[in-house]
N, CA, C and O of each residue as an XYZ file, in Angstrom:
580
protein
N     -20.150     -4.982    -18.388
C     -19.960     -5.577    -16.975
C     -20.669     -4.646    -15.877
O     -20.554     -3.421    -15.830
N     -21.318     -5.333    -15.124
C     -22.067     -4.581    -14.041
C     -21.060     -4.389    -12.802
O     -20.260     -5.250    -12.436
N     -21.218     -3.179    -12.239
C     -20.225     -2.751    -11.048
C     -20.715     -3.420     -9.799
O     -21.903     -3.533     -9.498
N     -19.751     -3.829     -9.137
C     -20.009     -4.564     -7.928
C     -19.495     -3.642     -6.730
O     -18.600     -2.816     -6.911
N     -20.107     -3.831     -5.515
C     -19.817     -3.069     -4.350
C     -18.919     -4.006     -3.444
O     -19.361     -5.024     -2.912
N     -17.605     -3.559     -3.320
C     -16.651     -4.295     -2.538
C     -16.302     -3.734     -1.180
O     -15.267     -3.997     -0.568
N     -17.311     -2.899     -0.754
C     -17.078     -2.140      0.469
C     -17.112     -3.106      1.669
O     -16.563     -2.764      2.716
N     -17.698     -4.232      1.570
C     -17.821     -5.088      2.678
C     -16.394     -5.668      2.998
O     -16.141     -6.071      4.134
N     -15.562     -5.703      2.092
C     -14.024     -6.128      2.274
C     -13.237     -5.120      3.009
O     -12.156     -5.472      3.483
N     -13.644     -3.918      3.159
C     -12.950     -2.917      3.706
C     -12.999     -2.799      5.328
O     -13.922     -3.160      6.058
N     -11.811     -2.221      5.688
C     -11.706     -1.813      7.204
C     -11.294     -0.446      7.235
O     -10.091     -0.205      7.338
N     -12.137      0.499      7.157
C     -11.763      1.922      7.110
C     -11.024      2.299      8.446
O     -11.426      1.881      9.532
N     -10.019      3.041      8.322
C      -9.270      3.607      9.497
C     -10.082      4.637     10.258
O     -10.890      5.345      9.657
N      -9.901      4.733     11.487
C     -10.673      5.635     12.249
C     -10.273      7.168     12.031
O     -11.149      8.033     12.052
N      -9.050      7.453     11.840
C      -8.627      8.777     11.618
C      -8.761      9.301     10.274
O      -8.310      8.706      9.295
N      -9.452     10.546     10.206
C      -9.583     11.118      8.796
C      -8.302     11.547      8.154
O      -8.144     11.583      6.934
N      -7.358     11.883      9.075
C      -5.855     12.271      8.550
C      -5.252     11.115      7.908
O      -4.653     11.237      6.840
N      -5.397      9.838      8.592
C      -4.704      8.756      8.185
C      -5.354      8.365      6.828
O      -4.660      8.056      5.859
N      -6.789      8.393      6.791
C      -7.495      7.999      5.506
C      -6.993      8.920      4.416
O      -6.727      8.441      3.314
N      -6.849     10.186      4.649
C      -6.312     11.086      3.601
C      -5.039     10.697      3.126
O      -4.810     10.649      1.917
N      -4.220     10.426      3.952
C      -2.714      9.930      3.621
C      -2.803      8.695      2.875
O      -2.063      8.474      1.917
N      -3.768      7.802      3.318
C      -3.819      6.577      2.524
C      -4.237      6.691      1.059
O      -3.744      6.032      0.144
N      -5.175      7.576      0.949
C      -5.818      7.944     -0.373
C      -4.603      8.488     -1.271
O      -4.386      8.038     -2.396
N      -3.892      9.416     -0.722
C      -2.729      9.998     -1.464
C      -1.774      8.844     -1.740
O      -1.397      8.703     -2.903
N      -1.340      8.005     -0.805
C      -0.383      7.018     -1.020
C      -0.928      6.012     -2.167
O      -0.186      5.606     -3.062
N      -2.186      5.677     -2.069
C      -2.885      4.797     -3.015
C      -2.940      5.370     -4.359
O      -2.638      4.637     -5.301
N      -3.304      6.648     -4.588
C      -3.187      7.358     -5.812
C      -1.807      7.370     -6.423
O      -1.671      7.235     -7.639
N      -0.696      7.542     -5.545
C       0.523      7.562     -6.003
C       0.996      6.147     -6.533
O       1.727      6.017     -7.514
N       0.494      5.087     -5.766
C       0.701      3.774     -6.249
C       0.082      3.411     -7.648
O       0.678      2.790     -8.528
N      -1.214      3.895     -7.721
C      -1.851      3.702     -9.153
C      -1.027      4.295    -10.062
O      -0.698      3.633    -11.046
N      -0.528      5.684     -9.899
C       0.327      6.287    -10.953
C       1.553      5.472    -11.166
O       1.940      5.290    -12.320
N       2.159      4.997    -10.219
C       3.338      4.225    -10.525
C       3.060      2.878    -11.152
O       3.844      2.401    -11.972
N       2.013      2.292    -10.798
C       1.609      1.120    -11.538
C       1.388      1.362    -13.097
O       1.880      0.673    -13.991
N       0.614      2.392    -13.246
C       0.444      2.745    -14.796
C       1.699      3.007    -15.474
O       1.871      2.518    -16.591
N       2.687      3.794    -14.877
C       3.904      3.976    -15.467
C       4.690      2.655    -15.635
O       5.464      2.511    -16.582
N       4.490      1.717    -14.733
C       5.113      0.440    -14.973
C       4.793     -0.217    -16.086
O       5.610     -1.034    -16.510
N       3.625     -0.021    -16.753
C       3.154     -0.619    -17.881
C       4.114     -0.256    -18.833
O       4.471     -1.120    -19.633
N       4.649      0.994    -18.895
C       5.617      1.542    -20.033
C       7.012      1.392    -19.709
O       7.805      1.174    -20.625
N       7.415      1.482    -18.502
C       8.845      1.511    -18.008
C       9.362      0.175    -17.546
O       8.679     -0.480    -16.758
N      10.490     -0.265    -17.967
C      11.103     -1.457    -17.493
C      11.454     -1.395    -16.069
O      11.672     -0.276    -15.604
N      11.544     -2.423    -15.303
C      11.900     -2.599    -14.001
C      10.945     -1.880    -13.078
O      11.211     -1.890    -11.876
N       9.933     -1.297    -13.478
C       8.908     -0.665    -12.541
C       7.636     -1.516    -12.615
O       6.848     -1.361    -13.547
N       7.424     -2.430    -11.629
C       6.417     -3.375    -11.598
C       4.981     -2.832    -11.486
O       4.719     -2.031    -10.588
N       4.093     -3.211    -12.313
C       2.688     -2.742    -12.252
C       1.988     -3.316    -11.197
O       1.514     -2.596    -10.317
N       1.842     -4.749    -11.173
C       0.915     -5.333    -10.206
C       1.246     -5.022     -8.622
O       0.341     -4.712     -7.846
N       2.432     -5.115     -8.265
C       2.700     -4.772     -6.873
C       2.185     -3.499     -6.471
O       1.619     -3.331     -5.391
N       2.392     -2.499     -7.414
C       1.908     -1.174     -6.987
C       0.457     -1.017     -6.924
O      -0.068     -0.253     -6.114
N      -0.290     -1.814     -7.869
C      -1.742     -1.858     -7.737
C      -2.336     -2.446     -6.593
O      -3.332     -1.985     -6.035
N      -1.625     -3.631     -6.185
C      -2.031     -4.362     -5.051
C      -1.865     -3.369     -3.728
O      -2.678     -3.306     -2.806
N      -0.761     -2.688     -3.828
C      -0.582     -1.776     -2.637
C      -1.608     -0.692     -2.606
O      -2.081     -0.296     -1.541
N      -1.968     -0.192     -3.813
C      -2.960      0.923     -3.844
C      -4.215      0.308     -3.487
O      -4.960      1.030     -2.825
N      -4.637     -0.873     -3.768
C      -5.873     -1.595     -3.269
C      -5.874     -1.625     -1.680
O      -6.869     -1.342     -1.012
N      -4.815     -1.949     -1.224
C      -4.707     -2.141      0.275
C      -4.850     -0.797      0.977
O      -5.452     -0.726      2.049
N      -4.320      0.248      0.407
C      -4.432      1.592      0.811
C      -5.857      2.060      0.765
O      -6.391      2.554      1.758
N      -6.455      1.913     -0.344
C      -7.932      2.382     -0.592
C      -8.729      1.526      0.275
O      -9.740      2.038      0.756
N      -8.436      0.204      0.588
C      -9.286     -0.561      1.418
C      -9.434     -0.088      2.961
O     -10.349     -0.415      3.717
N      -8.332      0.756      3.263
C      -8.377      1.361      4.587
C      -9.028      2.790      4.613
O      -9.413      3.314      5.658
N      -9.116      3.350      3.427
C      -9.408      4.767      3.344
C     -10.686      5.235      2.622
O     -11.371      6.139      3.101
N     -11.005      4.620      1.467
C     -12.018      5.101      0.623
C     -12.926      4.150     -0.195
O     -12.488      3.540     -1.170
N     -14.132      4.050      0.210
C     -15.014      3.103     -0.597
C     -15.060      3.452     -2.080
O     -15.005      2.587     -2.954
N     -15.163      4.755     -2.325
C     -15.293      5.084     -3.805
C     -14.067      4.737     -4.640
O     -14.220      4.290     -5.777
N     -12.837      4.931     -4.109
C     -11.689      4.555     -4.830
C     -11.368      3.033     -4.896
O     -10.882      2.528     -5.909
N     -11.651      2.346     -3.809
C     -11.472      0.976     -3.702
C     -12.369      0.393     -4.621
O     -11.910     -0.497     -5.337
N     -13.686      0.745     -4.763
C     -14.542      0.146     -5.602
C     -14.172      0.451     -7.116
O     -14.305     -0.396     -8.000
N     -13.693      1.740     -7.336
C     -13.277      2.043     -8.678
C     -12.179      1.145     -9.120
O     -12.219      0.647    -10.245
N     -11.180      0.904     -8.280
C     -10.012      0.154     -8.667
C     -10.374     -1.305     -8.914
O      -9.898     -1.896     -9.883
N     -11.209     -1.903     -8.054
C     -11.632     -3.323     -8.179
C     -12.605     -3.583     -9.296
O     -12.712     -4.702     -9.797
N     -13.383     -2.446     -9.723
C     -14.109     -2.651    -10.868
C     -13.595     -2.168    -12.028
O     -14.283     -2.103    -13.046
N     -12.274     -1.764    -11.980
C     -11.586     -1.300    -13.299
C     -11.424     -2.510    -14.215
O     -10.982     -3.595    -13.838
N     -11.808     -2.234    -15.403
C     -11.717     -3.369    -16.450
C     -10.346     -4.004    -16.555
O     -10.188     -5.223    -16.617
N      -9.367     -3.121    -16.571
C      -7.994     -3.564    -16.802
C      -7.324     -4.216    -15.559
O      -6.791     -5.325    -15.564
N      -7.422     -3.380    -14.499
C      -6.573     -3.753    -13.211
C      -7.509     -4.682    -12.247
O      -7.014     -5.418    -11.393
N      -8.682     -4.588    -12.437
C      -9.557     -5.136    -11.307
C      -9.532     -6.618    -11.211
O      -9.463     -7.103    -10.082
N      -9.583     -7.460    -12.319
C      -9.503     -8.819    -12.301
C      -8.167     -9.378    -11.474
O      -8.235    -10.285    -10.645
N      -7.074     -8.757    -11.800
C      -5.796     -9.252    -11.302
C      -5.869     -9.018     -9.684
O      -5.581     -9.918     -8.894
N      -6.287     -7.702     -9.274
C      -6.321     -7.493     -7.899
C      -7.267     -8.298     -7.239
O      -6.970     -8.803     -6.156
N      -8.543     -8.510     -7.833
C      -9.496     -9.404     -7.246
C      -9.018    -10.850     -6.894
O      -9.237    -11.447     -5.839
N      -8.276    -11.325     -8.052
C      -7.635    -12.644     -7.887
C      -6.699    -12.792     -6.829
O      -6.628    -13.834     -6.177
N      -5.902    -11.702     -6.604
C      -4.821    -11.745     -5.478
C      -5.587    -11.586     -4.180
O      -5.317    -12.310     -3.222
N      -6.472    -10.721     -4.122
C      -7.104    -10.491     -2.763
C      -7.890    -11.752     -2.268
O      -7.987    -12.040     -1.075
N      -8.393    -12.413     -3.192
C      -9.288    -13.678     -2.849
C      -8.601    -14.885     -2.671
O      -8.909    -15.686     -1.788
N      -7.528    -15.084     -3.602
C      -6.928    -16.507     -3.627
C      -5.431    -16.440     -3.514
O      -4.792    -17.491     -3.483
N      -4.785    -15.190     -3.444
C      -3.401    -14.999     -3.391
C      -2.668    -15.562     -4.510
O      -1.592    -16.134     -4.338
N      -3.243    -15.413     -5.721
C      -2.772    -16.040     -6.934
C      -2.814    -14.860     -7.967
O      -3.494    -13.858     -7.746
N      -2.031    -15.021     -9.151
C      -1.968    -14.183    -10.256
C      -2.322    -14.999    -11.441
O      -1.776    -16.086    -11.631
N      -3.327    -14.455    -12.345
C      -3.609    -15.241    -13.437
C      -2.382    -15.612    -14.279
O      -1.471    -14.803    -14.454
N      -2.372    -16.849    -14.797
C      -1.256    -17.383    -15.495
C      -0.915    -16.507    -16.664
O       0.281    -16.309    -16.877
N      -1.831    -15.944    -17.466
C      -1.472    -15.204    -18.662
C      -0.825    -13.946    -18.226
O       0.197    -13.618    -18.829
N      -1.285    -13.156    -17.225
C      -0.785    -12.045    -16.664
C       0.747    -12.339    -16.245
O       1.633    -11.523    -16.503
N       0.967    -13.401    -15.666
C       2.234    -13.803    -15.107
C       3.173    -13.835    -16.245
O       4.181    -13.128    -16.275
N       2.819    -14.702    -17.230
C       3.686    -14.999    -18.480
C       3.961    -13.752    -19.278
O       5.064    -13.575    -19.793
N       2.939    -12.851    -19.394
C       3.140    -11.652    -20.179
C       4.169    -10.770    -19.403
O       5.060    -10.192    -20.025
N       4.049    -10.663    -18.031
C       4.946     -9.994    -17.241
C       6.433    -10.422    -17.450
O       7.365     -9.648    -17.667
N       6.496    -11.645    -17.359
C       7.904    -12.244    -17.547
C       8.475    -12.051    -18.935
O       9.654    -11.716    -19.047
N       7.723    -12.238    -19.985
C       8.188    -11.974    -21.303
C       8.540    -10.507    -21.502
O       9.619    -10.237    -22.031
N       7.728     -9.559    -21.126
C       7.971     -8.135    -21.299
C       9.113     -7.730    -20.442
O       9.916     -6.917    -20.900
N       9.279     -8.223    -19.209
C      10.403     -7.960    -18.318
C      11.771     -8.553    -19.115
O      12.804     -7.887    -19.181
N      11.655     -9.690    -19.619
C      12.814    -10.246    -20.247
C      13.260     -9.391    -21.421
O      14.452     -9.139    -21.596
N      12.265     -8.928    -22.258
C      12.636     -8.193    -23.430
C      13.360     -6.868    -23.011
O      14.403     -6.487    -23.541
N      12.720     -6.217    -22.028
C      13.172     -4.822    -21.595
C      14.651     -4.931    -20.832
O      15.505     -4.046    -20.889
N      14.781     -6.119    -20.146
C      16.022     -6.146    -19.469
C      17.127     -6.604    -20.538
O      18.297     -6.236    -20.432
N      16.725     -7.339    -21.457
C      17.708     -7.763    -22.431
C      18.141     -6.598    -23.247
O      19.313     -6.396    -23.565
N      17.143     -5.848    -23.564
C      17.491     -4.603    -24.448
C      18.278     -3.604    -23.611
O      19.137     -2.909    -24.154
N      18.023     -3.507    -22.343
C      18.880     -2.712    -21.595
C      20.344     -3.109    -21.357
O      21.274     -2.302    -21.349
N      20.454     -4.417    -21.167
C      21.782     -5.028    -21.078
C      22.611     -4.890    -22.299
O      23.790     -4.538    -22.276
N      21.928     -5.188    -23.382
C      22.657     -5.069    -24.720
C      22.994     -3.602    -25.105
O      24.130     -3.288    -25.461
N      21.971     -2.713    -25.021
C      22.205     -1.474    -25.552
C      22.457     -0.272    -24.652
O      22.910      0.767    -25.133
N      22.183     -0.385    -23.398
C      22.447      0.772    -22.501
C      23.329      0.498    -21.373
O      23.990      1.449    -20.955
N      23.449     -0.601    -20.827
C      24.363     -0.887    -19.596
C      25.722     -1.167    -20.094
O      25.939     -2.100    -20.867
N      26.673     -0.344    -19.645
C      28.053     -0.505    -19.975
C      28.846     -1.308    -18.693
O      28.544     -1.077    -17.522
N      29.652     -2.053    -18.991
C      30.461     -2.776    -17.884
C      29.822     -4.203    -17.755
O      28.604     -4.379    -17.719
N      30.707     -5.153    -17.693
C      30.187     -6.448    -17.545
C      29.665     -6.747    -16.173
O      28.789     -7.607    -16.077
N      30.069     -6.181    -15.180
C      29.600     -6.306    -13.743
C      28.070     -5.923    -13.697
O      27.189     -6.645    -13.232
N      27.903     -4.745    -14.219
C      26.497     -4.181    -14.066
C      25.544     -4.996    -15.027
O      24.379     -5.215    -14.696
N      26.069     -5.443    -16.234
C      25.163     -6.320    -17.127
C      24.947     -7.544    -16.385
O      23.796     -7.977    -16.358
N      25.885     -8.189    -15.762
C      25.629     -9.566    -14.985
C      24.535     -9.300    -13.829
O      23.511     -9.970    -13.688
N      24.927     -8.205    -13.024
C      24.002     -7.862    -12.000
C      22.567     -7.726    -12.433
O      21.635     -8.273    -11.841
N      22.443     -6.970    -13.492
C      20.979     -6.744    -14.097
C      20.437     -8.164    -14.588
O      19.244     -8.426    -14.438
N      21.224     -8.989    -15.116
C      20.858    -10.355    -15.573
C      20.321    -11.140    -14.450
O      19.210    -11.667    -14.399
N      21.312    -11.156    -13.491
C      20.934    -12.033    -12.289
C      19.585    -11.525    -11.530
O      18.776    -12.321    -11.054
N      19.443    -10.203    -11.473
C      18.263     -9.672    -10.891
C      17.016     -9.970    -11.692
O      15.936    -10.219    -11.156
N      17.220     -9.933    -13.049
C      16.099    -10.305    -13.844
C      15.695    -11.725    -13.790
O      14.509    -12.056    -13.803
N      16.667    -12.560    -13.730
C      16.282    -13.994    -13.594
C      15.718    -14.407    -12.300
O      14.851    -15.279    -12.247
N      16.230    -13.744    -11.131
C      15.712    -13.933     -9.885
C      14.191    -13.340     -9.822
O      13.327    -14.006     -9.252
N      13.917    -12.254    -10.334
C      12.523    -11.782    -10.342
C      11.663    -12.602    -11.293
O      10.485    -12.751    -10.970
N      12.077    -13.127    -12.371
C      11.297    -13.919    -13.069
C      10.994    -15.308    -12.493
O       9.930    -15.854    -12.784
N      11.924    -15.928    -11.651
C      11.713    -17.209    -10.868
C      10.659    -16.918     -9.880
O       9.675    -17.643     -9.733
N      10.905    -15.732     -9.136
C       9.990    -15.430     -7.972
C       8.553    -15.242     -8.578
O       7.559    -15.742     -8.051
N       8.513    -14.502     -9.699
C       7.224    -14.257    -10.161
C       6.466    -15.556    -10.681
O       5.260    -15.728    -10.502
N       7.289    -16.442    -11.337
C       6.761    -17.695    -11.841
C       6.232    -18.644    -10.710
O       5.335    -19.461    -10.921
N       6.860    -18.477     -9.471
C       6.553    -19.447     -8.431
C       5.154    -18.962     -7.701
O       4.493    -19.729     -7.001
N       4.820    -17.708     -7.933
C       3.487    -17.324     -7.375
C       2.356    -18.152     -8.007
O       2.321    -18.304     -9.228
N       1.474    -18.664     -7.233
C       0.440    -19.603     -7.660
C      -0.376    -18.976     -8.708
O      -0.541    -17.757     -8.677
N      -0.954    -19.765     -9.724
C      -1.933    -19.371    -10.619
C      -3.101    -20.470    -10.711
O      -2.926    -21.609    -11.145
N      -4.166    -20.021    -10.296
C      -5.288    -21.068    -10.153
C      -5.661    -21.531    -11.597
O      -6.158    -22.652    -11.711
N      -5.467    -20.785    -12.680
C      -5.827    -21.060    -14.047
C      -4.741    -21.580    -14.844
O      -4.863    -21.566    -16.068
N      -3.599    -22.079    -14.260
C      -2.488    -22.607    -14.945
C      -2.969    -23.890    -15.749
O      -3.601    -24.815    -15.238
N      -2.612    -23.820    -16.974
C      -2.841    -24.980    -17.860
C      -2.080    -26.290    -17.272
O      -0.902    -26.197    -16.929
N      -2.688    -27.333    -17.183
C      -1.897    -28.538    -16.832
C      -1.304    -29.153    -18.091
O      -1.620    -28.802    -19.227
N      -0.422    -30.097    -17.796
C       0.399    -30.731    -18.806
C      -0.705    -31.655    -19.469
O      -1.710    -32.057    -18.881
N      -0.376    -31.922    -20.740
C      -1.198    -32.883    -21.660
C      -0.951    -34.242    -21.188
O       0.176    -34.605    -20.849
N      -1.948    -34.983    -21.158
C      -1.821    -36.441    -20.915
C      -1.199    -37.165    -21.991
O      -1.460    -36.890    -23.163
N      -0.363    -38.107    -21.655
C       0.423    -38.821    -22.688
C      -0.443    -40.083    -23.080
O      -0.841    -40.904    -22.253
N      -0.677    -40.140    -24.371
C      -1.647    -41.298    -24.833
C      -0.731    -42.431    -25.284
O       0.266    -42.183    -25.963
N      -1.053    -43.663    -24.919
C      -0.307    -44.844    -25.394
C      -0.831    -45.431    -26.660
O      -0.288    -46.420    -27.153
């Protein structure tokens, strides 16, 4: 895959101190996003979108690195251009979140109130995520007579 230059999308901040703070914040968000791949309840995509927003105001090098990243770049570009998340990414996130929340409720959380609260939170998060548009969502099959 050839690397593209996305620096035309950027609006660098005038202050070098603010740019440095944004690079630090963006890097922390990338770290949290990577941790979110492995830890339940820590979302990956929102942290990476926030990192892209920080880098877009601070550093061409980091912004281009993130948007050209083979793993994270397509989802970030999709969101920045169309305000949508790829359908497969969305379903994968919902399934993995459901599995980790279910295992947390069954094996680790004690007390029915906390279990119910975690279940309600998980359902609300899944509904919110499912409602985010997906441009590549498969349409229902046509019924043949």
